[in-house]
Predicted model as a PDB file, atoms N, CA, C, CB and O in Angstrom, pLDDT in the B-factor column:
MODEL        1                                                                  
ATOM      1  N   MET A   1      84.505 124.635  52.064  1.00 86.00           N  
ATOM      2  CA  MET A   1      83.288 123.903  52.319  1.00 86.00           C  
ATOM      3  C   MET A   1      83.553 122.416  52.516  1.00 86.00           C  
ATOM      4  CB  MET A   1      82.315 124.113  51.189  1.00 86.00           C  
ATOM      5  O   MET A   1      82.855 121.750  53.279  1.00 86.00           O  
ATOM      6  N   GLU A   2      84.555 121.906  51.832  1.00 90.00           N  
ATOM      7  CA  GLU A   2      84.859 120.490  51.952  1.00 90.00           C  
ATOM      8  C   GLU A   2      85.422 120.148  53.333  1.00 90.00           C  
ATOM      9  CB  GLU A   2      85.844 120.076  50.870  1.00 90.00           C  
ATOM     10  O   GLU A   2      85.299 119.006  53.778  1.00 90.00           O  
ATOM     11  N   ILE A   3      86.041 121.123  54.024  1.00 93.00           N  
ATOM     12  CA  ILE A   3      86.599 120.882  55.354  1.00 93.00           C  
ATOM     13  C   ILE A   3      85.511 120.589  56.372  1.00 93.00           C  
ATOM     14  CB  ILE A   3      87.421 122.077  55.807  1.00 93.00           C  
ATOM     15  O   ILE A   3      85.752 119.890  57.355  1.00 93.00           O  
ATOM     16  N   ILE A   4      84.314 121.119  56.144  1.00 94.00           N  
ATOM     17  CA  ILE A   4      83.197 120.867  57.057  1.00 94.00           C  
ATOM     18  C   ILE A   4      82.819 119.385  57.040  1.00 94.00           C  
ATOM     19  CB  ILE A   4      81.975 121.737  56.675  1.00 94.00           C  
ATOM     20  O   ILE A   4      82.411 118.833  58.062  1.00 94.00           O  
ATOM     21  N   TYR A   5      82.954 118.749  55.885  1.00 93.00           N  
ATOM     22  CA  TYR A   5      82.629 117.324  55.795  1.00 93.00           C  
ATOM     23  C   TYR A   5      83.594 116.475  56.629  1.00 93.00           C  
ATOM     24  CB  TYR A   5      82.660 116.867  54.330  1.00 93.00           C  
ATOM     25  O   TYR A   5      83.265 115.351  57.008  1.00 93.00           O  
ATOM     26  N   ILE A   6      84.763 117.004  56.909  1.00 94.00           N  
ATOM     27  CA  ILE A   6      85.745 116.291  57.736  1.00 94.00           C  
ATOM     28  C   ILE A   6      85.606 116.684  59.204  1.00 94.00           C  
ATOM     29  CB  ILE A   6      87.178 116.579  57.244  1.00 94.00           C  
ATOM     30  O   ILE A   6      85.652 115.822  60.082  1.00 94.00           O  
ATOM     31  N   THR A   7      85.438 117.960  59.475  1.00 97.00           N  
ATOM     32  CA  THR A   7      85.441 118.432  60.863  1.00 97.00           C  
ATOM     33  C   THR A   7      84.188 118.052  61.636  1.00 97.00           C  
ATOM     34  CB  THR A   7      85.602 119.921  60.890  1.00 97.00           C  
ATOM     35  O   THR A   7      84.284 117.745  62.824  1.00 97.00           O  
ATOM     36  N   ILE A   8      83.038 118.061  61.022  1.00 96.00           N  
ATOM     37  CA  ILE A   8      81.796 117.731  61.743  1.00 96.00           C  
ATOM     38  C   ILE A   8      81.820 116.278  62.236  1.00 96.00           C  
ATOM     39  CB  ILE A   8      80.563 117.961  60.830  1.00 96.00           C  
ATOM     40  O   ILE A   8      81.536 116.055  63.412  1.00 96.00           O  
ATOM     41  N   PRO A   9      82.139 115.289  61.414  1.00 96.00           N  
ATOM     42  CA  PRO A   9      82.227 113.928  61.959  1.00 96.00           C  
ATOM     43  C   PRO A   9      83.354 113.783  62.985  1.00 96.00           C  
ATOM     44  CB  PRO A   9      82.436 112.928  60.828  1.00 96.00           C  
ATOM     45  O   PRO A   9      83.212 113.035  63.952  1.00 96.00           O  
ATOM     46  N   LEU A  10      84.464 114.486  62.788  1.00 97.00           N  
ATOM     47  CA  LEU A  10      85.575 114.427  63.729  1.00 97.00           C  
ATOM     48  C   LEU A  10      85.173 115.000  65.092  1.00 97.00           C  
ATOM     49  CB  LEU A  10      86.784 115.186  63.168  1.00 97.00           C  
ATOM     50  O   LEU A  10      85.515 114.433  66.129  1.00 97.00           O  
ATOM     51  N   VAL A  11      84.460 116.106  65.089  1.00 98.00           N  
ATOM     52  CA  VAL A  11      83.996 116.713  66.336  1.00 98.00           C  
ATOM     53  C   VAL A  11      82.988 115.790  67.029  1.00 98.00           C  
ATOM     54  CB  VAL A  11      83.360 118.102  66.064  1.00 98.00           C  
ATOM     55  O   VAL A  11      83.018 115.654  68.252  1.00 98.00           O  
ATOM     56  N   LEU A  12      82.112 115.165  66.271  1.00 98.00           N  
ATOM     57  CA  LEU A  12      81.139 114.245  66.868  1.00 98.00           C  
ATOM     58  C   LEU A  12      81.832 113.024  67.482  1.00 98.00           C  
ATOM     59  CB  LEU A  12      80.116 113.793  65.811  1.00 98.00           C  
ATOM     60  O   LEU A  12      81.429 112.558  68.547  1.00 98.00           O  
ATOM     61  N   ILE A  13      82.865 112.508  66.823  1.00 98.00           N  
ATOM     62  CA  ILE A  13      83.591 111.341  67.356  1.00 98.00           C  
ATOM     63  C   ILE A  13      84.343 111.719  68.625  1.00 98.00           C  
ATOM     64  CB  ILE A  13      84.578 110.777  66.301  1.00 98.00           C  
ATOM     65  O   ILE A  13      84.267 111.005  69.625  1.00 98.00           O  
ATOM     66  N   VAL A  14      85.070 112.834  68.594  1.00 98.00           N  
ATOM     67  CA  VAL A  14      85.833 113.266  69.771  1.00 98.00           C  
ATOM     68  C   VAL A  14      84.888 113.604  70.918  1.00 98.00           C  
ATOM     69  CB  VAL A  14      86.720 114.487  69.431  1.00 98.00           C  
ATOM     70  O   VAL A  14      85.171 113.257  72.065  1.00 98.00           O  
ATOM     71  N   GLY A  15      83.789 114.262  70.638  1.00 98.00           N  
ATOM     72  CA  GLY A  15      82.809 114.600  71.673  1.00 98.00           C  
ATOM     73  C   GLY A  15      82.204 113.367  72.311  1.00 98.00           C  
ATOM     74  O   GLY A  15      82.036 113.317  73.529  1.00 98.00           O  
ATOM     75  N   SER A  16      81.876 112.373  71.504  1.00 98.00           N  
ATOM     76  CA  SER A  16      81.304 111.148  72.065  1.00 98.00           C  
ATOM     77  C   SER A  16      82.349 110.385  72.889  1.00 98.00           C  
ATOM     78  CB  SER A  16      80.754 110.249  70.937  1.00 98.00           C  
ATOM     79  O   SER A  16      81.998 109.748  73.883  1.00 98.00           O  
ATOM     80  N   LEU A  17      83.625 110.440  72.491  1.00 98.00           N  
ATOM     81  CA  LEU A  17      84.683 109.826  73.296  1.00 98.00           C  
ATOM     82  C   LEU A  17      84.832 110.519  74.650  1.00 98.00           C  
ATOM     83  CB  LEU A  17      86.013 109.867  72.542  1.00 98.00           C  
ATOM     84  O   LEU A  17      85.018 109.854  75.668  1.00 98.00           O  
ATOM     85  N   VAL A  18      84.752 111.823  74.666  1.00 98.00           N  
ATOM     86  CA  VAL A  18      84.860 112.577  75.923  1.00 98.00           C  
ATOM     87  C   VAL A  18      83.693 112.237  76.843  1.00 98.00           C  
ATOM     88  CB  VAL A  18      84.899 114.102  75.648  1.00 98.00           C  
ATOM     89  O   VAL A  18      83.895 112.031  78.040  1.00 98.00           O  
ATOM     90  N   VAL A  19      82.501 112.177  76.315  1.00 98.00           N  
ATOM     91  CA  VAL A  19      81.329 111.835  77.127  1.00 98.00           C  
ATOM     92  C   VAL A  19      81.451 110.411  77.654  1.00 98.00           C  
ATOM     93  CB  VAL A  19      80.028 111.991  76.306  1.00 98.00           C  
ATOM     94  O   VAL A  19      81.146 110.160  78.820  1.00 98.00           O  
ATOM     95  N   ALA A  20      81.893 109.476  76.817  1.00 98.00           N  
ATOM     96  CA  ALA A  20      82.048 108.085  77.247  1.00 98.00           C  
ATOM     97  C   ALA A  20      83.111 107.974  78.340  1.00 98.00           C  
ATOM     98  CB  ALA A  20      82.418 107.187  76.049  1.00 98.00           C  
ATOM     99  O   ALA A  20      82.927 107.230  79.303  1.00 98.00           O  
ATOM    100  N   MET A  21      84.218 108.702  78.204  1.00 96.00           N  
ATOM    101  CA  MET A  21      85.263 108.669  79.236  1.00 96.00           C  
ATOM    102  C   MET A  21      84.767 109.274  80.538  1.00 96.00           C  
ATOM    103  CB  MET A  21      86.512 109.415  78.759  1.00 96.00           C  
ATOM    104  O   MET A  21      85.097 108.771  81.612  1.00 96.00           O  
ATOM    105  N   PHE A  22      83.984 110.338  80.466  1.00 95.00           N  
ATOM    106  CA  PHE A  22      83.437 110.951  81.670  1.00 95.00           C  
ATOM    107  C   PHE A  22      82.504 109.987  82.398  1.00 95.00           C  
ATOM    108  CB  PHE A  22      82.696 112.242  81.319  1.00 95.00           C  
ATOM    109  O   PHE A  22      82.570 109.868  83.621  1.00 95.00           O  
ATOM    110  N   ILE A  23      81.644 109.305  81.663  1.00 95.00           N  
ATOM    111  CA  ILE A  23      80.715 108.349  82.273  1.00 95.00           C  
ATOM    112  C   ILE A  23      81.495 107.189  82.886  1.00 95.00           C  
ATOM    113  CB  ILE A  23      79.696 107.825  81.226  1.00 95.00           C  
ATOM    114  O   ILE A  23      81.166 106.740  83.984  1.00 95.00           O  
ATOM    115  N   TRP A  24      82.514 106.703  82.200  1.00 95.00           N  
ATOM    116  CA  TRP A  24      83.325 105.598  82.714  1.00 95.00           C  
ATOM    117  C   TRP A  24      84.041 105.998  84.003  1.00 95.00           C  
ATOM    118  CB  TRP A  24      84.347 105.150  81.659  1.00 95.00           C  
ATOM    119  O   TRP A  24      84.074 105.222  84.958  1.00 95.00           O  
ATOM    120  N   MET A  25      84.619 107.211  84.038  1.00 92.00           N  
ATOM    121  CA  MET A  25      85.315 107.667  85.245  1.00 92.00           C  
ATOM    122  C   MET A  25      84.345 107.877  86.397  1.00 92.00           C  
ATOM    123  CB  MET A  25      86.077 108.962  84.965  1.00 92.00           C  
ATOM    124  O   MET A  25      84.689 107.605  87.547  1.00 92.00           O  
ATOM    125  N   ALA A  26      83.158 108.351  86.113  1.00 91.00           N  
ATOM    126  CA  ALA A  26      82.169 108.546  87.178  1.00 91.00           C  
ATOM    127  C   ALA A  26      81.726 107.203  87.764  1.00 91.00           C  
ATOM    128  CB  ALA A  26      80.948 109.321  86.642  1.00 91.00           C  
ATOM    129  O   ALA A  26      81.506 107.104  88.971  1.00 91.00           O  
ATOM    130  N   LYS A  27      81.594 106.186  86.939  1.00 92.00           N  
ATOM    131  CA  LYS A  27      81.205 104.859  87.434  1.00 92.00           C  
ATOM    132  C   LYS A  27      82.325 104.215  88.242  1.00 92.00           C  
ATOM    133  CB  LYS A  27      80.817 103.947  86.266  1.00 92.00           C  
ATOM    134  O   LYS A  27      82.055 103.466  89.182  1.00 92.00           O  
ATOM    135  N   LYS A  28      83.572 104.492  87.894  1.00 91.00           N  
ATOM    136  CA  LYS A  28      84.718 103.916  88.604  1.00 91.00           C  
ATOM    137  C   LYS A  28      85.020 104.643  89.914  1.00 91.00           C  
ATOM    138  CB  LYS A  28      85.946 103.947  87.712  1.00 91.00           C  
ATOM    139  O   LYS A  28      85.877 104.193  90.674  1.00 91.00           O  
ATOM    140  N   GLY A  29      84.338 105.752  90.196  1.00 86.00           N  
ATOM    141  CA  GLY A  29      84.523 106.448  91.466  1.00 86.00           C  
ATOM    142  C   GLY A  29      85.628 107.487  91.459  1.00 86.00           C  
ATOM    143  O   GLY A  29      86.142 107.847  92.518  1.00 86.00           O  
ATOM    144  N   GLN A  30      85.999 107.968  90.299  1.00 83.00           N  
ATOM    145  CA  GLN A  30      87.064 108.956  90.194  1.00 83.00           C  
ATOM    146  C   GLN A  30      86.681 110.272  90.877  1.00 83.00           C  
ATOM    147  CB  GLN A  30      87.402 109.206  88.728  1.00 83.00           C  
ATOM    148  O   GLN A  30      87.553 110.972  91.390  1.00 83.00           O  
ATOM    149  N   PHE A  31      85.420 110.609  90.892  1.00 79.00           N  
ATOM    150  CA  PHE A  31      84.973 111.886  91.425  1.00 79.00           C  
ATOM    151  C   PHE A  31      84.305 111.755  92.791  1.00 79.00           C  
ATOM    152  CB  PHE A  31      84.022 112.533  90.458  1.00 79.00           C  
ATOM    153  O   PHE A  31      83.598 112.673  93.206  1.00 79.00           O  
ATOM    154  N   ASP A  32      84.504 110.653  93.501  1.00 81.00           N  
ATOM    155  CA  ASP A  32      83.836 110.433  94.778  1.00 81.00           C  
ATOM    156  C   ASP A  32      84.330 111.368  95.870  1.00 81.00           C  
ATOM    157  CB  ASP A  32      84.025 109.009  95.213  1.00 81.00           C  
ATOM    158  O   ASP A  32      83.518 111.982  96.562  1.00 81.00           O  
ATOM    159  N   ASP A  33      85.640 111.492  96.043  1.00 78.00           N  
ATOM    160  CA  ASP A  33      86.194 112.278  97.145  1.00 78.00           C  
ATOM    161  C   ASP A  33      87.174 113.310  96.597  1.00 78.00           C  
ATOM    162  CB  ASP A  33      86.892 111.361  98.182  1.00 78.00           C  
ATOM    163  O   ASP A  33      88.379 113.063  96.538  1.00 78.00           O  
ATOM    164  N   LEU A  34      86.660 114.449  96.203  1.00 76.00           N  
ATOM    165  CA  LEU A  34      87.517 115.475  95.609  1.00 76.00           C  
ATOM    166  C   LEU A  34      88.304 116.254  96.653  1.00 76.00           C  
ATOM    167  CB  LEU A  34      86.684 116.430  94.788  1.00 76.00           C  
ATOM    168  O   LEU A  34      89.402 116.727  96.362  1.00 76.00           O  
ATOM    169  N   ASP A  35      87.771 116.397  97.862  1.00 80.00           N  
ATOM    170  CA  ASP A  35      88.426 117.203  98.886  1.00 80.00           C  
ATOM    171  C   ASP A  35      89.248 116.376  99.871  1.00 80.00           C  
ATOM    172  CB  ASP A  35      87.398 117.993  99.637  1.00 80.00           C  
ATOM    173  O   ASP A  35      89.989 116.940 100.676  1.00 80.00           O  
ATOM    174  N   GLY A  36      89.133 115.073  99.823  1.00 80.00           N  
ATOM    175  CA  GLY A  36      89.790 114.216 100.807  1.00 80.00           C  
ATOM    176  C   GLY A  36      91.298 114.359 100.831  1.00 80.00           C  
ATOM    177  O   GLY A  36      91.883 114.482 101.906  1.00 80.00           O  
ATOM    178  N   ALA A  37      91.934 114.346  99.688  1.00 75.00           N  
ATOM    179  CA  ALA A  37      93.391 114.436  99.638  1.00 75.00           C  
ATOM    180  C   ALA A  37      93.871 115.802 100.122  1.00 75.00           C  
ATOM    181  CB  ALA A  37      93.894 114.174  98.215  1.00 75.00           C  
ATOM    182  O   ALA A  37      94.912 115.899 100.771  1.00 75.00           O  
ATOM    183  N   GLY A  38      93.132 116.837  99.815  1.00 78.00           N  
ATOM    184  CA  GLY A  38      93.502 118.174 100.266  1.00 78.00           C  
ATOM    185  C   GLY A  38      93.382 118.338 101.772  1.00 78.00           C  
ATOM    186  O   GLY A  38      94.186 119.041 102.383  1.00 78.00           O  
ATOM    187  N   HIS A  39      92.401 117.706 102.372  1.00 79.00           N  
ATOM    188  CA  HIS A  39      92.220 117.797 103.818  1.00 79.00           C  
ATOM    189  C   HIS A  39      93.153 116.850 104.574  1.00 79.00           C  
ATOM    190  CB  HIS A  39      90.774 117.494 104.180  1.00 79.00           C  
ATOM    191  O   HIS A  39      93.567 117.150 105.694  1.00 79.00           O  
ATOM    192  N   ARG A  40      93.484 115.716 103.969  1.00 78.00           N  
ATOM    193  CA  ARG A  40      94.330 114.737 104.632  1.00 78.00           C  
ATOM    194  C   ARG A  40      95.729 115.281 104.911  1.00 78.00           C  
ATOM    195  CB  ARG A  40      94.424 113.483 103.791  1.00 78.00           C  
ATOM    196  O   ARG A  40      96.342 114.917 105.915  1.00 78.00           O  
ATOM    197  N   ILE A  41      96.236 116.138 104.045  1.00 79.00           N  
ATOM    198  CA  ILE A  41      97.581 116.667 104.235  1.00 79.00           C  
ATOM    199  C   ILE A  41      97.632 117.663 105.394  1.00 79.00           C  
ATOM    200  CB  ILE A  41      98.071 117.333 102.952  1.00 79.00           C  
ATOM    201  O   ILE A  41      98.705 117.920 105.940  1.00 79.00           O  
ATOM    202  N   LEU A  42      96.490 118.220 105.772  1.00 81.00           N  
ATOM    203  CA  LEU A  42      96.461 119.220 106.842  1.00 81.00           C  
ATOM    204  C   LEU A  42      96.449 118.611 108.232  1.00 81.00           C  
ATOM    205  CB  LEU A  42      95.262 120.101 106.682  1.00 81.00           C  
ATOM    206  O   LEU A  42      96.824 119.277 109.197  1.00 81.00           O  
ATOM    207  N   PHE A  43      96.029 117.367 108.355  1.00 77.00           N  
ATOM    208  CA  PHE A  43      95.881 116.744 109.665  1.00 77.00           C  
ATOM    209  C   PHE A  43      96.984 115.726 109.895  1.00 77.00           C  
ATOM    210  CB  PHE A  43      94.509 116.080 109.797  1.00 77.00           C  
ATOM    211  O   PHE A  43      97.411 115.029 108.975  1.00 77.00           O  
ATOM    212  N   ASP A  44      97.441 115.653 111.154  1.00 72.00           N  
ATOM    213  CA  ASP A  44      98.466 114.687 111.516  1.00 72.00           C  
ATOM    214  C   ASP A  44      97.858 113.295 111.588  1.00 72.00           C  
ATOM    215  CB  ASP A  44      99.124 115.062 112.857  1.00 72.00           C  
ATOM    216  O   ASP A  44      96.666 113.121 111.843  1.00 72.00           O  
ATOM    217  N   ASP A  45      98.714 112.314 111.356  1.00 71.00           N  
ATOM    218  CA  ASP A  45      98.278 110.938 111.541  1.00 71.00           C  
ATOM    219  C   ASP A  45      98.115 110.681 113.029  1.00 71.00           C  
ATOM    220  CB  ASP A  45      99.284 109.934 110.906  1.00 71.00           C  
ATOM    221  O   ASP A  45      98.718 111.363 113.858  1.00 71.00           O  
ATOM    222  N   GLU A  46      97.304 109.701 113.356  1.00 72.00           N  
ATOM    223  CA  GLU A  46      97.137 109.354 114.756  1.00 72.00           C  
ATOM    224  C   GLU A  46      98.421 108.729 115.257  1.00 72.00           C  
ATOM    225  CB  GLU A  46      95.940 108.398 114.961  1.00 72.00           C  
ATOM    226  O   GLU A  46      99.026 107.901 114.575  1.00 72.00           O  
ATOM    227  N   GLY A  47      98.835 109.124 116.446  1.00 65.00           N  
ATOM    228  CA  GLY A  47     100.068 108.608 117.022  1.00 65.00           C  
ATOM    229  C   GLY A  47      99.877 107.201 117.543  1.00 65.00           C  
ATOM    230  O   GLY A  47      98.776 106.654 117.492  1.00 65.00           O  
ATOM    231  N   PRO A  48     100.960 106.614 118.049  1.00 67.00           N  
ATOM    232  CA  PRO A  48     100.838 105.264 118.603  1.00 67.00           C  
ATOM    233  C   PRO A  48      99.978 105.276 119.864  1.00 67.00           C  
ATOM    234  CB  PRO A  48     102.229 104.679 118.914  1.00 67.00           C  
ATOM    235  O   PRO A  48      99.929 106.261 120.600  1.00 67.00           O  
ATOM    236  N   GLU A  49      99.319 104.180 120.081  1.00 70.00           N  
ATOM    237  CA  GLU A  49      98.457 104.086 121.260  1.00 70.00           C  
ATOM    238  C   GLU A  49      99.317 104.011 122.520  1.00 70.00           C  
ATOM    239  CB  GLU A  49      97.520 102.850 121.163  1.00 70.00           C  
ATOM    240  O   GLU A  49     100.365 103.365 122.518  1.00 70.00           O  
ATOM    241  N   PRO A  50      98.882 104.663 123.586  1.00 67.00           N  
ATOM    242  CA  PRO A  50      99.681 104.614 124.821  1.00 67.00           C  
ATOM    243  C   PRO A  50      99.677 103.202 125.404  1.00 67.00           C  
ATOM    244  CB  PRO A  50      99.136 105.624 125.864  1.00 67.00           C  
ATOM    245  O   PRO A  50      98.682 102.480 125.336  1.00 67.00           O  
ATOM    246  N   THR A  51     100.810 102.839 125.970  1.00 70.00           N  
ATOM    247  CA  THR A  51     100.918 101.512 126.578  1.00 70.00           C  
ATOM    248  C   THR A  51     100.881 101.654 128.083  1.00 70.00           C  
ATOM    249  CB  THR A  51     102.213 100.788 126.130  1.00 70.00           C  
ATOM    250  O   THR A  51     101.263 102.688 128.630  1.00 70.00           O  
ATOM    251  N   ASN A  52     100.420 100.612 128.749  1.00 68.00           N  
ATOM    252  CA  ASN A  52     100.400 100.653 130.206  1.00 68.00           C  
ATOM    253  C   ASN A  52     101.695 100.037 130.738  1.00 68.00           C  
ATOM    254  CB  ASN A  52      99.153  99.905 130.770  1.00 68.00           C  
ATOM    255  O   ASN A  52     102.436  99.409 129.982  1.00 68.00           O  
ATOM    256  N   ASN A  53     101.967 100.208 132.007  1.00 60.00           N  
ATOM    257  CA  ASN A  53     103.235  99.769 132.598  1.00 60.00           C  
ATOM    258  C   ASN A  53     103.365  98.259 132.653  1.00 60.00           C  
ATOM    259  CB  ASN A  53     103.379 100.332 133.985  1.00 60.00           C  
ATOM    260  O   ASN A  53     104.480  97.747 132.563  1.00 60.00           O  
ATOM    261  N   THR A  54     102.275  97.531 132.797  1.00 59.00           N  
ATOM    262  CA  THR A  54     102.373  96.079 132.923  1.00 59.00           C  
ATOM    263  C   THR A  54     102.884  95.447 131.641  1.00 59.00           C  
ATOM    264  CB  THR A  54     101.021  95.485 133.291  1.00 59.00           C  
ATOM    265  O   THR A  54     103.669  94.499 131.685  1.00 59.00           O  
ATOM    266  N   SER A  55     102.449  95.960 130.505  1.00 53.00           N  
ATOM    267  CA  SER A  55     102.931  95.376 129.252  1.00 53.00           C  
ATOM    268  C   SER A  55     104.391  95.737 129.027  1.00 53.00           C  
ATOM    269  CB  SER A  55     102.075  95.851 128.064  1.00 53.00           C  
ATOM    270  O   SER A  55     105.131  94.937 128.454  1.00 53.00           O  
ATOM    271  N   THR A  56     104.831  96.918 129.461  1.00 52.00           N  
ATOM    272  CA  THR A  56     106.218  97.315 129.310  1.00 52.00           C  
ATOM    273  C   THR A  56     107.113  96.455 130.199  1.00 52.00           C  
ATOM    274  CB  THR A  56     106.393  98.803 129.646  1.00 52.00           C  
ATOM    275  O   THR A  56     108.201  96.049 129.791  1.00 52.00           O  
ATOM    276  N   GLU A  57     106.649  96.185 131.403  1.00 54.00           N  
ATOM    277  CA  GLU A  57     107.446  95.362 132.319  1.00 54.00           C  
ATOM    278  C   GLU A  57     107.567  93.937 131.799  1.00 54.00           C  
ATOM    279  CB  GLU A  57     106.824  95.359 133.725  1.00 54.00           C  
ATOM    280  O   GLU A  57     108.638  93.336 131.888  1.00 54.00           O  
ATOM    281  N   SER A  58     106.490  93.394 131.259  1.00 55.00           N  
ATOM    282  CA  SER A  58     106.564  92.023 130.744  1.00 55.00           C  
ATOM    283  C   SER A  58     107.459  91.966 129.513  1.00 55.00           C  
ATOM    284  CB  SER A  58     105.156  91.490 130.404  1.00 55.00           C  
ATOM    285  O   SER A  58     108.129  90.960 129.283  1.00 55.00           O  
ATOM    286  N   THR A  59     107.479  93.027 128.723  1.00 58.00           N  
ATOM    287  CA  THR A  59     108.364  93.069 127.563  1.00 58.00           C  
ATOM    288  C   THR A  59     109.817  93.106 128.003  1.00 58.00           C  
ATOM    289  CB  THR A  59     108.045  94.281 126.682  1.00 58.00           C  
ATOM    290  O   THR A  59     110.667  92.448 127.403  1.00 58.00           O  
ATOM    291  N   LYS A  60     110.106  93.872 129.048  1.00 59.00           N  
ATOM    292  CA  LYS A  60     111.474  93.930 129.573  1.00 59.00           C  
ATOM    293  C   LYS A  60     111.895  92.569 130.122  1.00 59.00           C  
ATOM    294  CB  LYS A  60     111.588  95.006 130.673  1.00 59.00           C  
ATOM    295  O   LYS A  60     113.039  92.153 129.934  1.00 59.00           O  
ATOM    296  N   GLN A  61     110.985  91.878 130.795  1.00 60.00           N  
ATOM    297  CA  GLN A  61     111.300  90.573 131.344  1.00 60.00           C  
ATOM    298  C   GLN A  61     111.552  89.565 130.223  1.00 60.00           C  
ATOM    299  CB  GLN A  61     110.170  90.091 132.257  1.00 60.00           C  
ATOM    300  O   GLN A  61     112.462  88.743 130.320  1.00 60.00           O  
ATOM    301  N   ASN A  62     110.751  89.628 129.165  1.00 58.00           N  
ATOM    302  CA  ASN A  62     110.930  88.710 128.042  1.00 58.00           C  
ATOM    303  C   ASN A  62     112.245  88.960 127.331  1.00 58.00           C  
ATOM    304  CB  ASN A  62     109.778  88.840 127.058  1.00 58.00           C  
ATOM    305  O   ASN A  62     112.937  88.009 126.967  1.00 58.00           O  
ATOM    306  N   SER A  63     112.608  90.232 127.124  1.00 60.00           N  
ATOM    307  CA  SER A  63     113.861  90.529 126.442  1.00 60.00           C  
ATOM    308  C   SER A  63     115.054  90.167 127.316  1.00 60.00           C  
ATOM    309  CB  SER A  63     113.921  92.005 126.053  1.00 60.00           C  
ATOM    310  O   SER A  63     116.090  89.758 126.792  1.00 60.00           O  
ATOM    311  N   ALA A  64     114.937  90.306 128.636  1.00 59.00           N  
ATOM    312  CA  ALA A  64     116.025  89.920 129.531  1.00 59.00           C  
ATOM    313  C   ALA A  64     116.208  88.412 129.514  1.00 59.00           C  
ATOM    314  CB  ALA A  64     115.753  90.410 130.964  1.00 59.00           C  
ATOM    315  O   ALA A  64     117.341  87.932 129.550  1.00 59.00           O  
ATOM    316  N   ALA A  65     115.126  87.662 129.460  1.00 58.00           N  
ATOM    317  CA  ALA A  65     115.210  86.204 129.411  1.00 58.00           C  
ATOM    318  C   ALA A  65     115.829  85.745 128.095  1.00 58.00           C  
ATOM    319  CB  ALA A  65     113.818  85.578 129.592  1.00 58.00           C  
ATOM    320  O   ALA A  65     116.585  84.774 128.077  1.00 58.00           O  
ATOM    321  N   GLU A  66     115.522  86.424 127.000  1.00 60.00           N  
ATOM    322  CA  GLU A  66     116.103  86.078 125.710  1.00 60.00           C  
ATOM    323  C   GLU A  66     117.591  86.376 125.690  1.00 60.00           C  
ATOM    324  CB  GLU A  66     115.400  86.831 124.588  1.00 60.00           C  
ATOM    325  O   GLU A  66     118.363  85.624 125.094  1.00 60.00           O  
ATOM    326  N   ASN A  67     118.006  87.461 126.330  1.00 59.00           N  
ATOM    327  CA  ASN A  67     119.415  87.842 126.338  1.00 59.00           C  
ATOM    328  C   ASN A  67     120.257  86.884 127.180  1.00 59.00           C  
ATOM    329  CB  ASN A  67     119.569  89.265 126.860  1.00 59.00           C  
ATOM    330  O   ASN A  67     121.461  86.769 126.951  1.00 59.00           O  
ATOM    331  N   GLN A  68     119.658  86.204 128.138  1.00 63.00           N  
ATOM    332  CA  GLN A  68     120.418  85.265 128.959  1.00 63.00           C  
ATOM    333  C   GLN A  68     120.856  84.064 128.139  1.00 63.00           C  
ATOM    334  CB  GLN A  68     119.591  84.808 130.162  1.00 63.00           C  
ATOM    335  O   GLN A  68     121.907  83.483 128.411  1.00 63.00           O  
ATOM    336  N   ASP A  69     120.077  83.685 127.151  1.00 58.00           N  
ATOM    337  CA  ASP A  69     120.411  82.527 126.332  1.00 58.00           C  
ATOM    338  C   ASP A  69     121.519  82.826 125.338  1.00 58.00           C  
ATOM    339  CB  ASP A  69     119.187  82.042 125.597  1.00 58.00           C  
ATOM    340  O   ASP A  69     122.224  81.908 124.918  1.00 58.00           O  
ATOM    341  N   LYS A  70     121.693  84.074 124.951  1.00 59.00           N  
ATOM    342  CA  LYS A  70     122.683  84.452 123.964  1.00 59.00           C  
ATOM    343  C   LYS A  70     124.042  84.671 124.632  1.00 59.00           C  
ATOM    344  CB  LYS A  70     122.237  85.715 123.215  1.00 59.00           C  
ATOM    345  O   LYS A  70     124.107  85.218 125.733  1.00 59.00           O  
ATOM    346  N   PRO A  71     125.123  84.251 123.978  1.00 60.00           N  
ATOM    347  CA  PRO A  71     126.451  84.502 124.544  1.00 60.00           C  
ATOM    348  C   PRO A  71     126.772  85.996 124.483  1.00 60.00           C  
ATOM    349  CB  PRO A  71     127.533  83.684 123.790  1.00 60.00           C  
ATOM    350  O   PRO A  71     126.482  86.661 123.488  1.00 60.00           O  
ATOM    351  N   GLN A  72     127.360  86.506 125.532  1.00 63.00           N  
ATOM    352  CA  GLN A  72     127.696  87.915 125.626  1.00 63.00           C  
ATOM    353  C   GLN A  72     129.183  88.113 125.327  1.00 63.00           C  
ATOM    354  CB  GLN A  72     127.339  88.468 127.025  1.00 63.00           C  
ATOM    355  O   GLN A  72     130.023  87.472 125.959  1.00 63.00           O  
ATOM    356  N   GLY A  73     129.510  88.953 124.414  1.00 61.00           N  
ATOM    357  CA  GLY A  73     130.897  89.302 124.135  1.00 61.00           C  
ATOM    358  C   GLY A  73     131.668  88.164 123.491  1.00 61.00           C  
ATOM    359  O   GLY A  73     131.093  87.182 123.022  1.00 61.00           O  
ATOM    360  N   LYS A  74     132.982  88.321 123.480  1.00 64.00           N  
ATOM    361  CA  LYS A  74     133.871  87.349 122.865  1.00 64.00           C  
ATOM    362  C   LYS A  74     134.480  86.472 123.940  1.00 64.00           C  
ATOM    363  CB  LYS A  74     134.970  88.045 122.044  1.00 64.00           C  
ATOM    364  O   LYS A  74     135.111  86.980 124.866  1.00 64.00           O  
ATOM    365  N   HIS A  75     134.303  85.177 123.834  1.00 60.00           N  
ATOM    366  CA  HIS A  75     134.855  84.245 124.820  1.00 60.00           C  
ATOM    367  C   HIS A  75     136.170  83.667 124.317  1.00 60.00           C  
ATOM    368  CB  HIS A  75     133.854  83.111 125.124  1.00 60.00           C  
ATOM    369  O   HIS A  75     136.261  83.209 123.178  1.00 60.00           O  
ATOM    370  N   ILE A  76     137.184  83.691 125.169  1.00 61.00           N  
ATOM    371  CA  ILE A  76     138.501  83.174 124.783  1.00 61.00           C  
ATOM    372  C   ILE A  76     138.729  81.826 125.421  1.00 61.00           C  
ATOM    373  CB  ILE A  76     139.621  84.151 125.185  1.00 61.00           C  
ATOM    374  O   ILE A  76     139.781  81.218 125.221  1.00 61.00           O  
TER     375      ILE A  76                                                      
ENDMDL                                                                          
END                                                                             
């Protein structure tokens, strides 16, 4: 009978802690998106955006101009 005097307050304290933790997690958004992570793994990420030829040509011209300034190979 004396164990009831210990267990009843202990159960009430633990129960109130569980309820308080549940309310805190719900306010912090822990339960907002339960299915998002499961669905995200099934779909591929979006690939890189396609580039047009004019930007590729200007990039080649810029890299060629940069390479002209740099010394090529070993000079003796």
